[in-house]
PDB file as gemmi writes it, atoms N, CA and C in Angstrom:
CRYST1    1.000    1.000    1.000  90.00  90.00  90.00 P 1                      
ATOM      1  N   MET A   1      81.826 128.125  98.200  1.00  0.00           N  
ATOM      2  CA  MET A   1      80.525 128.636  98.088  1.00  0.00           C  
ATOM      3  C   MET A   1      80.369 129.925  98.973  1.00  0.00           C  
ATOM      4  N   LYS A   2      79.721 131.035  98.549  1.00  0.00           N  
ATOM      5  CA  LYS A   2      79.863 132.121  99.095  1.00  0.00           C  
ATOM      6  C   LYS A   2      78.267 132.430  99.385  1.00  0.00           C  
ATOM      7  N   ASN A   3      78.138 132.788 100.640  1.00  0.00           N  
ATOM      8  CA  ASN A   3      76.703 133.238 100.992  1.00  0.00           C  
ATOM      9  C   ASN A   3      76.714 134.638 101.436  1.00  0.00           C  
ATOM     10  N   THR A   4      75.789 135.359 101.189  1.00  0.00           N  
ATOM     11  CA  THR A   4      75.439 136.649 101.799  1.00  0.00           C  
ATOM     12  C   THR A   4      74.416 136.588 102.996  1.00  0.00           C  
ATOM     13  N   ILE A   5      74.587 137.248 103.838  1.00  0.00           N  
ATOM     14  CA  ILE A   5      73.618 137.027 105.147  1.00  0.00           C  
ATOM     15  C   ILE A   5      73.663 138.378 105.986  1.00  0.00           C  
ATOM     16  N   SER A   6      72.421 138.747 106.467  1.00  0.00           N  
ATOM     17  CA  SER A   6      72.405 140.154 107.036  1.00  0.00           C  
ATOM     18  C   SER A   6      72.967 139.914 108.583  1.00  0.00           C  
ATOM     19  N   ILE A   7      73.342 140.953 109.223  1.00  0.00           N  
ATOM     20  CA  ILE A   7      74.087 140.928 110.567  1.00  0.00           C  
ATOM     21  C   ILE A   7      72.980 140.311 111.661  1.00  0.00           C  
ATOM     22  N   SER A   8      71.899 140.658 111.382  1.00  0.00           N  
ATOM     23  CA  SER A   8      70.728 140.249 112.431  1.00  0.00           C  
ATOM     24  C   SER A   8      70.931 138.654 112.107  1.00  0.00           C  
ATOM     25  N   ASN A   9      70.670 138.032 110.760  1.00  0.00           N  
ATOM     26  CA  ASN A   9      70.476 136.510 110.678  1.00  0.00           C  
ATOM     27  C   ASN A   9      71.585 135.953 111.004  1.00  0.00           C  
ATOM     28  N   ALA A  10      72.895 136.712 110.843  1.00  0.00           N  
ATOM     29  CA  ALA A  10      74.243 136.078 111.485  1.00  0.00           C  
ATOM     30  C   ALA A  10      74.222 135.780 112.805  1.00  0.00           C  
ATOM     31  N   ARG A  11      73.849 136.912 113.555  1.00  0.00           N  
ATOM     32  CA  ARG A  11      73.598 136.426 114.943  1.00  0.00           C  
ATOM     33  C   ARG A  11      73.033 135.700 115.447  1.00  0.00           C  
ATOM     34  N   LYS A  12      71.690 135.212 114.929  1.00  0.00           N  
ATOM     35  CA  LYS A  12      70.993 134.354 115.019  1.00  0.00           C  
ATOM     36  C   LYS A  12      71.522 132.925 114.725  1.00  0.00           C  
ATOM     37  N   ASP A  13      72.181 132.768 113.475  1.00  0.00           N  
ATOM     38  CA  ASP A  13      72.419 131.534 112.904  1.00  0.00           C  
ATOM     39  C   ASP A  13      74.083 131.423 112.920  1.00  0.00           C  
ATOM     40  N   LEU A  14      74.709 131.882 113.651  1.00  0.00           N  
ATOM     41  CA  LEU A  14      76.111 131.526 113.837  1.00  0.00           C  
ATOM     42  C   LEU A  14      76.635 130.367 114.046  1.00  0.00           C  
ATOM     43  N   PRO A  15      75.886 129.580 114.893  1.00  0.00           N  
ATOM     44  CA  PRO A  15      76.254 128.061 115.297  1.00  0.00           C  
ATOM     45  C   PRO A  15      76.080 127.226 113.838  1.00  0.00           C  
ATOM     46  N   LYS A  16      74.949 127.536 113.176  1.00  0.00           N  
ATOM     47  CA  LYS A  16      74.717 126.994 111.983  1.00  0.00           C  
ATOM     48  C   LYS A  16      75.861 127.256 111.049  1.00  0.00           C  
ATOM     49  N   MET A  17      76.225 128.366 110.980  1.00  0.00           N  
ATOM     50  CA  MET A  17      77.383 128.954 110.020  1.00  0.00           C  
ATOM     51  C   MET A  17      78.492 128.201 110.248  1.00  0.00           C  
ATOM     52  N   ILE A  18      78.784 128.055 111.585  1.00  0.00           N  
ATOM     53  CA  ILE A  18      80.159 127.339 111.856  1.00  0.00           C  
ATOM     54  C   ILE A  18      80.150 125.768 111.553  1.00  0.00           C  
ATOM     55  N   ARG A  19      78.868 125.138 111.653  1.00  0.00           N  
ATOM     56  CA  ARG A  19      78.888 123.884 111.403  1.00  0.00           C  
ATOM     57  C   ARG A  19      78.984 123.671 109.705  1.00  0.00           C  
ATOM     58  N   GLU A  20      78.394 124.570 108.970  1.00  0.00           N  
ATOM     59  CA  GLU A  20      78.657 124.537 107.692  1.00  0.00           C  
ATOM     60  C   GLU A  20      80.016 124.643 107.373  1.00  0.00           C  
ATOM     61  N   ILE A  21      80.615 125.503 107.762  1.00  0.00           N  
ATOM     62  CA  ILE A  21      82.158 125.804 107.699  1.00  0.00           C  
ATOM     63  C   ILE A  21      82.958 124.632 107.926  1.00  0.00           C  
ATOM     64  N   GLN A  22      82.542 124.010 109.213  1.00  0.00           N  
ATOM     65  CA  GLN A  22      83.309 122.566 109.302  1.00  0.00           C  
ATOM     66  C   GLN A  22      83.005 121.566 108.694  1.00  0.00           C  
ATOM     67  N   LYS A  23      81.823 121.296 107.822  1.00  0.00           N  
ATOM     68  CA  LYS A  23      81.705 120.572 106.880  1.00  0.00           C  
ATOM     69  C   LYS A  23      82.276 120.894 105.610  1.00  0.00           C  
ATOM     70  N   LYS A  24      82.193 121.989 105.200  1.00  0.00           N  
ATOM     71  CA  LYS A  24      82.704 122.388 103.898  1.00  0.00           C  
ATOM     72  C   LYS A  24      83.722 123.633 104.154  1.00  0.00           C  
ATOM     73  N   PRO A  25      85.011 123.587 104.388  1.00  0.00           N  
ATOM     74  CA  PRO A  25      85.883 124.713 104.380  1.00  0.00           C  
ATOM     75  C   PRO A  25      85.937 125.725 103.345  1.00  0.00           C  
ATOM     76  N   GLU A  26      85.464 125.364 102.164  1.00  0.00           N  
ATOM     77  CA  GLU A  26      85.530 126.369 101.230  1.00  0.00           C  
ATOM     78  C   GLU A  26      84.409 127.346 101.343  1.00  0.00           C  
ATOM     79  N   THR A  27      83.541 127.041 102.116  1.00  0.00           N  
ATOM     80  CA  THR A  27      82.113 127.925 102.189  1.00  0.00           C  
ATOM     81  C   THR A  27      82.719 129.430 102.837  1.00  0.00           C  
ATOM     82  N   VAL A  28      82.162 130.520 102.473  1.00  0.00           N  
ATOM     83  CA  VAL A  28      82.322 131.756 102.864  1.00  0.00           C  
ATOM     84  C   VAL A  28      80.968 132.574 103.116  1.00  0.00           C  
ATOM     85  N   PHE A  29      80.772 133.153 104.271  1.00  0.00           N  
ATOM     86  CA  PHE A  29      79.677 133.953 104.625  1.00  0.00           C  
ATOM     87  C   PHE A  29      80.167 135.386 104.592  1.00  0.00           C  
ATOM     88  N   THR A  30      79.486 136.105 104.000  1.00  0.00           N  
ATOM     89  CA  THR A  30      79.507 137.539 103.704  1.00  0.00           C  
ATOM     90  C   THR A  30      78.298 138.251 104.387  1.00  0.00           C  
ATOM     91  N   ILE A  31      78.688 139.021 105.665  1.00  0.00           N  
ATOM     92  CA  ILE A  31      77.830 139.630 106.298  1.00  0.00           C  
ATOM     93  C   ILE A  31      77.851 140.954 105.830  1.00  0.00           C  
ATOM     94  N   THR A  32      76.402 141.373 106.034  1.00  0.00           N  
ATOM     95  CA  THR A  32      76.250 142.910 105.300  1.00  0.00           C  
ATOM     96  C   THR A  32      75.184 143.448 106.542  1.00  0.00           C  
ATOM     97  N   VAL A  33      75.419 144.848 106.475  1.00  0.00           N  
ATOM     98  CA  VAL A  33      74.803 145.783 107.320  1.00  0.00           C  
ATOM     99  C   VAL A  33      74.048 146.740 106.209  1.00  0.00           C  
ATOM    100  N   ARG A  34      72.811 146.829 105.996  1.00  0.00           N  
ATOM    101  CA  ARG A  34      71.988 147.757 105.195  1.00  0.00           C  
ATOM    102  C   ARG A  34      72.515 147.418 103.763  1.00  0.00           C  
ATOM    103  N   ASN A  35      72.670 146.297 103.342  1.00  0.00           N  
ATOM    104  CA  ASN A  35      73.169 145.894 101.943  1.00  0.00           C  
ATOM    105  C   ASN A  35      74.623 146.372 101.726  1.00  0.00           C  
ATOM    106  N   GLU A  36      75.449 146.658 102.667  1.00  0.00           N  
ATOM    107  CA  GLU A  36      76.801 146.865 102.544  1.00  0.00           C  
ATOM    108  C   GLU A  36      77.691 146.068 103.343  1.00  0.00           C  
ATOM    109  N   THR A  37      78.495 145.316 102.329  1.00  0.00           N  
ATOM    110  CA  THR A  37      79.264 144.162 102.870  1.00  0.00           C  
ATOM    111  C   THR A  37      80.393 144.566 104.060  1.00  0.00           C  
ATOM    112  N   ILE A  38      80.307 143.947 105.274  1.00  0.00           N  
ATOM    113  CA  ILE A  38      81.095 144.584 106.400  1.00  0.00           C  
ATOM    114  C   ILE A  38      82.124 143.765 106.713  1.00  0.00           C  
ATOM    115  N   ALA A  39      81.747 142.234 106.455  1.00  0.00           N  
ATOM    116  CA  ALA A  39      82.765 141.181 106.968  1.00  0.00           C  
ATOM    117  C   ALA A  39      82.407 139.884 106.434  1.00  0.00           C  
ATOM    118  N   GLU A  40      83.378 139.152 106.509  1.00  0.00           N  
ATOM    119  CA  GLU A  40      83.467 137.671 105.859  1.00  0.00           C  
ATOM    120  C   GLU A  40      84.082 136.713 106.835  1.00  0.00           C  
ATOM    121  N   VAL A  41      83.085 135.717 107.123  1.00  0.00           N  
ATOM    122  CA  VAL A  41      83.319 134.562 108.098  1.00  0.00           C  
ATOM    123  C   VAL A  41      83.803 133.258 107.177  1.00  0.00           C  
ATOM    124  N   ARG A  42      84.987 132.768 107.460  1.00  0.00           N  
ATOM    125  CA  ARG A  42      85.449 131.840 106.544  1.00  0.00           C  
ATOM    126  C   ARG A  42      86.372 130.823 107.407  1.00  0.00           C  
ATOM    127  N   SER A  43      86.633 129.547 106.730  1.00  0.00           N  
ATOM    128  CA  SER A  43      87.669 128.647 107.749  1.00  0.00           C  
ATOM    129  C   SER A  43      88.796 129.271 107.927  1.00  0.00           C  
ATOM    130  N   ALA A  44      89.288 129.150 109.147  1.00  0.00           N  
ATOM    131  CA  ALA A  44      90.786 129.506 109.404  1.00  0.00           C  
ATOM    132  C   ALA A  44      91.816 128.714 108.903  1.00  0.00           C  
ATOM    133  N   LYS A  45      91.431 127.604 108.559  1.00  0.00           N  
ATOM    134  CA  LYS A  45      92.276 126.615 107.680  1.00  0.00           C  
ATOM    135  C   LYS A  45      92.630 126.916 106.523  1.00  0.00           C  
ATOM    136  N   ALA A  46      93.818 127.010 106.069  1.00  0.00           N  
ATOM    137  CA  ALA A  46      94.014 127.225 104.617  1.00  0.00           C  
ATOM    138  C   ALA A  46      93.571 125.979 103.608  1.00  0.00           C  
ATOM    139  N   MET A  47      92.800 126.097 102.676  1.00  0.00           N  
ATOM    140  CA  MET A  47      92.308 125.075 101.930  1.00  0.00           C  
ATOM    141  C   MET A  47      93.395 124.383 101.131  1.00  0.00           C  
ATOM    142  N   VAL A  48      94.447 125.265 100.680  1.00  0.00           N  
ATOM    143  CA  VAL A  48      95.556 124.724  99.929  1.00  0.00           C  
ATOM    144  C   VAL A  48      96.781 125.720 100.408  1.00  0.00           C  
ATOM    145  N   PRO A  49      97.848 125.175 100.878  1.00  0.00           N  
ATOM    146  CA  PRO A  49      99.119 125.996 101.282  1.00  0.00           C  
ATOM    147  C   PRO A  49      99.285 127.005 100.018  1.00  0.00           C  
ATOM    148  N   PRO A  50      99.746 128.229 100.464  1.00  0.00           N  
ATOM    149  CA  PRO A  50     100.059 129.382  99.282  1.00  0.00           C  
ATOM    150  C   PRO A  50     101.259 128.455  98.618  1.00  0.00           C  
ATOM    151  N   GLY A  51     101.081 128.597  97.286  1.00  0.00           N  
ATOM    152  CA  GLY A  51     102.094 128.324  96.196  1.00  0.00           C  
ATOM    153  C   GLY A  51     102.194 126.843  95.858  1.00  0.00           C  
ATOM    154  N   GLU A  52     101.130 126.147  96.392  1.00  0.00           N  
ATOM    155  CA  GLU A  52     101.098 124.505  96.247  1.00  0.00           C  
ATOM    156  C   GLU A  52     100.646 124.397  94.798  1.00  0.00           C  
ATOM    157  N   ALA A  53      99.803 125.251  94.146  1.00  0.00           N  
ATOM    158  CA  ALA A  53      99.253 124.920  92.918  1.00  0.00           C  
ATOM    159  C   ALA A  53     100.526 125.227  92.081  1.00  0.00           C  
ATOM    160  N   VAL A  54     101.318 126.058  92.226  1.00  0.00           N  
ATOM    161  CA  VAL A  54     102.473 126.525  91.222  1.00  0.00           C  
ATOM    162  C   VAL A  54     103.486 125.174  91.432  1.00  0.00           C  
ATOM    163  N   ARG A  55     103.885 124.841  92.529  1.00  0.00           N  
ATOM    164  CA  ARG A  55     104.718 123.578  92.880  1.00  0.00           C  
ATOM    165  C   ARG A  55     104.112 122.621  91.985  1.00  0.00           C  
ATOM    166  N   LYS A  56     102.912 122.161  91.922  1.00  0.00           N  
ATOM    167  CA  LYS A  56     102.397 121.230  91.425  1.00  0.00           C  
ATOM    168  C   LYS A  56     102.261 121.580  89.814  1.00  0.00           C  
ATOM    169  N   LEU A  57     102.101 122.523  89.253  1.00  0.00           N  
ATOM    170  CA  LEU A  57     102.253 122.858  88.071  1.00  0.00           C  
ATOM    171  C   LEU A  57     103.587 122.614  87.314  1.00  0.00           C  
ATOM    172  N   ILE A  58     104.601 122.979  88.340  1.00  0.00           N  
ATOM    173  CA  ILE A  58     105.969 122.911  87.632  1.00  0.00           C  
ATOM    174  C   ILE A  58     106.140 121.622  87.884  1.00  0.00           C  
ATOM    175  N   HIS A  59     106.056 120.844  88.783  1.00  0.00           N  
ATOM    176  CA  HIS A  59     106.136 119.398  88.950  1.00  0.00           C  
ATOM    177  C   HIS A  59     105.678 118.569  87.479  1.00  0.00           C  
ATOM    178  N   LEU A  60     104.443 118.967  87.132  1.00  0.00           N  
ATOM    179  CA  LEU A  60     103.622 118.195  86.298  1.00  0.00           C  
ATOM    180  C   LEU A  60     104.306 118.513  84.986  1.00  0.00           C  
ATOM    181  N   ARG A  61     104.699 119.732  84.868  1.00  0.00           N  
ATOM    182  CA  ARG A  61     105.422 120.289  83.446  1.00  0.00           C  
ATOM    183  C   ARG A  61     106.597 119.286  83.386  1.00  0.00           C  
ATOM    184  N   LYS A  62     107.404 119.133  84.203  1.00  0.00           N  
ATOM    185  CA  LYS A  62     108.571 118.551  84.218  1.00  0.00           C  
ATOM    186  C   LYS A  62     108.385 116.914  83.739  1.00  0.00           C  
ATOM    187  N   LYS A  63     107.379 116.631  84.564  1.00  0.00           N  
ATOM    188  CA  LYS A  63     106.927 115.119  84.269  1.00  0.00           C  
ATOM    189  C   LYS A  63     106.486 114.908  83.102  1.00  0.00           C  
ATOM    190  N   LEU A  64     105.881 115.870  82.381  1.00  0.00           N  
ATOM    191  CA  LEU A  64     105.172 115.797  81.134  1.00  0.00           C  
ATOM    192  C   LEU A  64     106.109 115.990  80.079  1.00  0.00           C  
ATOM    193  N   SER A  65     107.258 116.662  80.180  1.00  0.00           N  
ATOM    194  CA  SER A  65     108.362 116.901  79.170  1.00  0.00           C  
ATOM    195  C   SER A  65     109.300 116.219  79.327  1.00  0.00           C  
ATOM    196  N   SER A  66     109.362 115.165  80.234  1.00  0.00           N  
ATOM    197  CA  SER A  66     110.761 114.326  80.214  1.00  0.00           C  
ATOM    198  C   SER A  66     110.612 113.296  79.121  1.00  0.00           C  
ATOM    199  N   PRO A  67     111.718 112.718  78.660  1.00  0.00           N  
ATOM    200  CA  PRO A  67     111.762 111.966  77.355  1.00  0.00           C  
ATOM    201  C   PRO A  67     110.999 110.774  77.579  1.00  0.00           C  
ATOM    202  N   ALA A  68     111.042 110.192  78.766  1.00  0.00           N  
ATOM    203  CA  ALA A  68     110.455 108.941  79.102  1.00  0.00           C  
ATOM    204  C   ALA A  68     108.832 109.023  78.760  1.00  0.00           C  
ATOM    205  N   ASN A  69     108.072 110.128  78.793  1.00  0.00           N  
ATOM    206  CA  ASN A  69     106.879 110.499  78.422  1.00  0.00           C  
ATOM    207  C   ASN A  69     106.232 110.867  77.217  1.00  0.00           C  
ATOM    208  N   GLN A  70     107.330 110.774  76.202  1.00  0.00           N  
ATOM    209  CA  GLN A  70     107.114 111.093  74.936  1.00  0.00           C  
ATOM    210  C   GLN A  70     106.092 110.298  74.023  1.00  0.00           C  
ATOM    211  N   LYS A  71     106.282 109.094  74.494  1.00  0.00           N  
ATOM    212  CA  LYS A  71     105.165 108.070  73.877  1.00  0.00           C  
ATOM    213  C   LYS A  71     103.793 108.173  74.408  1.00  0.00           C  
ATOM    214  N   THR A  72     103.593 108.226  75.592  1.00  0.00           N  
ATOM    215  CA  THR A  72     102.391 108.438  76.232  1.00  0.00           C  
ATOM    216  C   THR A  72     102.141 109.994  76.646  1.00  0.00           C  
ATOM    217  N   ARG A  73     100.754 110.344  76.252  1.00  0.00           N  
ATOM    218  CA  ARG A  73     100.422 111.839  76.488  1.00  0.00           C  
ATOM    219  C   ARG A  73      99.274 111.671  77.521  1.00  0.00           C  
ATOM    220  N   ILE A  74      99.370 112.658  78.545  1.00  0.00           N  
ATOM    221  CA  ILE A  74      98.382 112.684  79.383  1.00  0.00           C  
ATOM    222  C   ILE A  74      97.659 114.151  79.148  1.00  0.00           C  
ATOM    223  N   SER A  75      96.333 113.933  79.116  1.00  0.00           N  
ATOM    224  CA  SER A  75      95.399 115.191  78.906  1.00  0.00           C  
ATOM    225  C   SER A  75      95.453 115.907  80.182  1.00  0.00           C  
ATOM    226  N   VAL A  76      96.070 116.821  80.433  1.00  0.00           N  
ATOM    227  CA  VAL A  76      96.060 117.404  81.755  1.00  0.00           C  
ATOM    228  C   VAL A  76      94.916 118.355  81.884  1.00  0.00           C  
ATOM    229  N   SER A  77      94.485 118.968  80.743  1.00  0.00           N  
ATOM    230  CA  SER A  77      93.229 120.004  80.599  1.00  0.00           C  
ATOM    231  C   SER A  77      91.687 119.567  80.995  1.00  0.00           C  
ATOM    232  N   LYS A  78      91.647 118.162  80.635  1.00  0.00           N  
ATOM    233  CA  LYS A  78      90.431 117.388  81.235  1.00  0.00           C  
ATOM    234  C   LYS A  78      90.303 117.413  82.625  1.00  0.00           C  
ATOM    235  N   SER A  79      91.427 117.240  83.455  1.00  0.00           N  
ATOM    236  CA  SER A  79      91.392 116.981  84.700  1.00  0.00           C  
ATOM    237  C   SER A  79      92.469 117.789  85.475  1.00  0.00           C  
ATOM    238  N   ILE A  80      92.630 119.094  85.160  1.00  0.00           N  
ATOM    239  CA  ILE A  80      93.676 119.739  85.849  1.00  0.00           C  
ATOM    240  C   ILE A  80      93.388 119.962  87.375  1.00  0.00           C  
ATOM    241  N   LYS A  81      92.202 120.236  88.129  1.00  0.00           N  
ATOM    242  CA  LYS A  81      91.964 119.989  89.419  1.00  0.00           C  
ATOM    243  C   LYS A  81      92.461 118.851  90.108  1.00  0.00           C  
ATOM    244  N   ASN A  82      92.361 117.622  89.411  1.00  0.00           N  
ATOM    245  CA  ASN A  82      92.834 116.403  90.102  1.00  0.00           C  
ATOM    246  C   ASN A  82      94.296 116.362  90.143  1.00  0.00           C  
ATOM    247  N   HIS A  83      95.178 116.965  88.976  1.00  0.00           N  
ATOM    248  CA  HIS A  83      96.551 117.064  88.908  1.00  0.00           C  
ATOM    249  C   HIS A  83      97.207 118.085  90.199  1.00  0.00           C  
ATOM    250  N   LEU A  84      96.357 119.093  90.310  1.00  0.00           N  
ATOM    251  CA  LEU A  84      96.744 120.384  91.227  1.00  0.00           C  
ATOM    252  C   LEU A  84      96.296 119.828  92.613  1.00  0.00           C  
ATOM    253  N   TYR A  85      95.287 119.398  92.807  1.00  0.00           N  
ATOM    254  CA  TYR A  85      94.564 119.099  94.256  1.00  0.00           C  
ATOM    255  C   TYR A  85      94.312 117.833  94.413  1.00  0.00           C  
ATOM    256  N   PRO A  86      95.283 116.588  94.137  1.00  0.00           N  
ATOM    257  CA  PRO A  86      94.855 115.329  94.309  1.00  0.00           C  
ATOM    258  C   PRO A  86      94.132 114.887  95.725  1.00  0.00           C  
ATOM    259  N   GLY A  87      94.196 115.725  96.986  1.00  0.00           N  
ATOM    260  CA  GLY A  87      93.713 115.243  98.021  1.00  0.00           C  
ATOM    261  C   GLY A  87      92.353 115.614  98.332  1.00  0.00           C  
ATOM    262  N   ILE A  88      91.787 116.535  97.409  1.00  0.00           N  
ATOM    263  CA  ILE A  88      90.444 117.281  97.645  1.00  0.00           C  
ATOM    264  C   ILE A  88      89.327 116.498  96.985  1.00  0.00           C  
ATOM    265  N   LYS A  89      88.431 116.110  97.746  1.00  0.00           N  
ATOM    266  CA  LYS A  89      87.187 115.595  97.410  1.00  0.00           C  
ATOM    267  C   LYS A  89      86.517 116.561  96.604  1.00  0.00           C  
ATOM    268  N   ARG A  90      85.726 116.095  95.301  1.00  0.00           N  
ATOM    269  CA  ARG A  90      84.862 116.854  94.563  1.00  0.00           C  
ATOM    270  C   ARG A  90      83.503 116.037  94.402  1.00  0.00           C  
TER     271      ARG A  90                                                      
END                                                                             
């Protein structure tokens, strides 16, 4: 989730912004000065390690193309995020 906030409001609301980021690490605050984007405040923790989605896709592709799974088909497109990011709550 992306929120745009002026620098004066960011100064006042910094503790509230930090609590929001702690609750929802995907939250991003864009700070503006005279309607020009100057900075972004986001979680320091990576939501998903770099390359993790690719590794999951490769693993899933191998799993789906194995001869043992020829009888049973899994609809990946309906729940792709569940396959890629199983530990993240939605």
